C-alpha positions, 0 to 999 in steps of 0.5 A: 500500500502506498504511503498516502498522507505521509508527505508532510514536509515538516516531518520528512526523514531529513528532519529526523537527522536533527535528533528529534523523535520519530513521528507516525509519519516517519513510521508510515513512510518506512512501513509503506503504509498510510499514517492512518494505518499506523494510528489504527495500529496504535489504537489496537485495531485488530482489523489490520492484516498480519503482514501490515502489522509486522511492517509497522512493528518493524518500522517502529523498532528501526526508528526507535519510535516511542508511543506517547502516553495518550496513544498507549492509553488508547491501545491498552484501554488503561490509564497511564496516570498514577496518583502520587500522594506526598507530604512534607515535600519541602524536606530534602528526602521526600522531595528527592524521593518523589523526583526519583519515582517520577523519573522511573514512572516516565521511563515506564510510560506512566505519568505521576500526578503529585498530590501534597497532603497536609494531614493537619487539615483533615478536611483538605485531605478528605477533599483531595482523596475524593477528587482522586477517587473520581479520576481514571487512574492506573494506580496510587503511590503513597509516599509516607515518612511519619507514623501519622501519615503511614497510619492515615494511608493504611486506613484509606480505600483506594479505587486502584492498585496502591503501594504504600511506601514506608520504613519498618521500625524493625526490618525482618531478619531476612530483609536486606540491610537498610540504608541507615544501617549501611551508612551508620556502620560506615560512620561509626567505624570511621570515627572509631578508627580515628580514635573517638570513644565518646560519640553524641547523636543529634536525632530527628523527630521521633514521629519519623521512622527514618529518624528512629531507624538512624538512632537505632543504627547509631546505638547498635554500631556503637555497641558493635565497637564496644562504645557507650553513647555520649548522649542524644538530643532531639531535633526537627531536621532544621538547622535551628534545631541542630544549633539548639541541640549542640548545647546538650553535647557534653565537653567529654564528647569528641564527635557528633553524628547528626541525623541530617546535614541541616542539623549538622550545619546548625551544630557547627555554628553553635560549636564555633560560637562556644569556642569548639573548633570543628574538627580540631576540638570536635568532629561531626558527621551529617546524613543525607549527602545534600549537595550543599554539604560539600560547601559547609565550613568545614566541608561536611563528612556525611552519609550520602543516601540515594533518595533518587534510588529510593523513589525508583524502588518505590515505583518499581514495587508499584509497577510489580502490582500493575504489570506483573512479577517480571515488569520491574527490578527493585534496586537495592538500597544504597548509602555511602560515607563521604569523608571530608574535613569535618572529621579528624582524630580527637584532641589528645 
């Protein structure tokens, strides 16, 4: 069949040399069919002859043609939209995790619609969930970090397959080692090798499971090295709370592990104002590995957690529910200690 309707000069093969994605006109020309036939193929029309179908499929493969989301939805008769429920999106971890999930969804041919919920306003939450319930969705991805949010998500009834992302307080023995455990193991080993024996912890808010897991890993790793904790003080993830918590660090402590980089930043300023130099008098390690940590004064030793990977893990687990057991590989958790100038041997 001739390529009728496939002569639009704006989409000629020569235009594809500029790196733009192929269009249905390019596919039609390569398969020697009309662009209407390609469109019918995308919509899943079963009246197309097998030989024609094979030519269209071969042309799509040769041109690396990527169906847009609307076309995919028409062909599969299923929505490509996923509601991603988030909270505290201003925090580094939730924000970067959401971005990782969004990237993974786009690569799999889905579109994430983000809905940020403020659980202090139950009416607004109920209104948002009612709106979500009226949408044609392929699934729901609920990203929870606090006890309140996890409990709220667990009590919700979704009208599509849903995966609730949260940390377990006590991972099952057969579960893979978690990122906080990986990172804190490296951090405490680093300080112990430098000669530190009195290590203090500035913790995150107790309602956040990640904060509790980091505190538990800190205590466990100290015990592994035969060390006693030098004390703990709570924070709320902010630099201001790290500044305030530094007042609780006893003079006998020679190192501090903060549950995130922002609290470490506040503590560094507080130590400086009190005449304790970092790292000459006291060493400090942060957590998260935010980009700015390399530019603290001094540059911060930190546990770099791959939040992008966490988001990809979250979406992969939802994809297993949507498209079956062979549809995704769930990447492992990762954390790495980045050693910079904020740690040194303790003063003699």
